[in-house]
Each structure stands twice: as C-alpha cells, then as structure tokens.
C-alpha positions, 0 to 999 in steps of 0.5 A: 221539514226542519227540526226547530231547537227551541221556540216561543210557542206554547201549547197552553190548554189551561191558560188563555182563551182555551182555559176561558173557553173550557171554564165556561162550559160551552157546549155540544150546540156550538159548530164543531162538536155539531160538525163532529156529529154530537147529537142527544145520547151520541158522543163520537170517537174522534181522530184530529189528523192534524193535531197542531195546537190541540185546540179542537181536540181539547174541546171535543174531548171536554165534551166526553169525547175520546179523541186521538191526536194525530201530530207529524211534527216533532216538534210539535208533537213535544209542544203538545206533549208538554201542554197535555202534561200541564193540563193534566197536573192540574187535576179535576175537569182538566184532568178527566179531559186529558184522559180522554185523549191520546197523543201519536207522533206520526203521518195520518195519511198511513195512520188513518187506515189502522185507527178505524176511526169513527169520525176524522177531523182535519184542519190543514195548514192554510192562511190565518183568518184573523188580522190580529197581531197575536193570531198572526205571530202564532201562525207564522211560529207554526208554520216555522215549525210545521211548514205547509200541508201541501198534501191535504188533499190526499189526507181528505182522500184517505180520510174519507176511505177509512172514516166510519162516519164522517169526516170534518174539514175545518175550512176558511169561511170564504175559501174555495172548495178543496180540490180533487174532493167530493162536495160535502154533504152539508156545511156548518158557517161560522164567523170566519170558519166553516165546517165542511161534513162529508157524511158516510154513515149515521152515527149510532148511539152505540157508539158514545 
C-alpha cells in the first residue's frame, strides 16, 4: 500500500455534515446505533475495525459509547489523529466525545482477538453509494490511501469469532451478501445503506 506524503483529504468532526449531525443531536433511534445494539440502559463498547474517516465512530461515541478505532493505513491513521485533536481542542461536548475514542494503528484481523470486543463494526471499502461529485472525489481520495479491502471476508470471519455480542456489517443497500459469511440475524435497511447484524448474545445492561 503506497504511502502518500500529501493528500487534500481532511478528517473533520467539527465542520461539515459531521458537525451538523453532532449539533443536531441525532440519537439512538438512528439505524447505526440500533444495529450496534444501543437500547434502554445499554450502551455497548464498540470496535470500529475499519475506521476510515471515523465518522461512524464519532457518532457512536457522541451517544456515550466507548469506541476503539482500528486503522491499518498509516496515512489515514495520522489524518484521524489530527481530526481527533482538532475536535478535542474545541472543548465541550466535542472533547467529551473524543475522550471516549481510542485510535489504534494496526491490523484488525490480528487485533480483534486481543481486544475482546463487545460489538464490532465493519465497513469495507466498496463502490460509492452516492453519485454526488463531492462523495466521488472523497471516495477516490480514500481509495488512493487505503486501497481495496480484499481481505474483508477474512476480517468478518475473525470478527464473528472475536465479538462477544454482535458484529455489524455496513453494506450497500442492494449489495450482494458477502461471500463466505453466514446469513445475518437481521438487517436494517436505510436509503442507500444497509446494516447486516450478526447477533451472538444479548448485550447485558451491565455492559453500559
């Protein structure tokens, strides 16, 4: 995987759509927290095994979850670290949210068994779901950095073994099921994304 010395890509948790979502206070009734197992009295600990731009992890942390972000690309890891530091410097709720986030540079297939995660979120690199020029450009920049996730099936298999309670696969709405992976317990369908949820056990309230 080629290391890019410079990239116009910026991880921004304060401005743009992420900041708007944060200030709007989107809550636990959204598809992602429901898929991750948020419920009354239950706030799971989550490992985002394909951290990328960190947006999902930031959203889940803003809802009170402790989230570990694992990113194997050194460039993307450094961009995430810079973004988290900028959010921390904002203070207030931004700093409180970032305090619940732990960023690790490494390979999730190796780290997951060691982390003993309650819930694992996996969002492999797949074709852009949106036709807008902004998303196209952003996805192209991300691809230039991280390449393609050709080992996503193996990662899913490791996650299904390592997770205590559930694994959530974020996938294009009309995408074919991931080959070599068992049928999910259920799915949550959004406008352009679906969450395949693989339940292993009920998350206890004491896991909050």
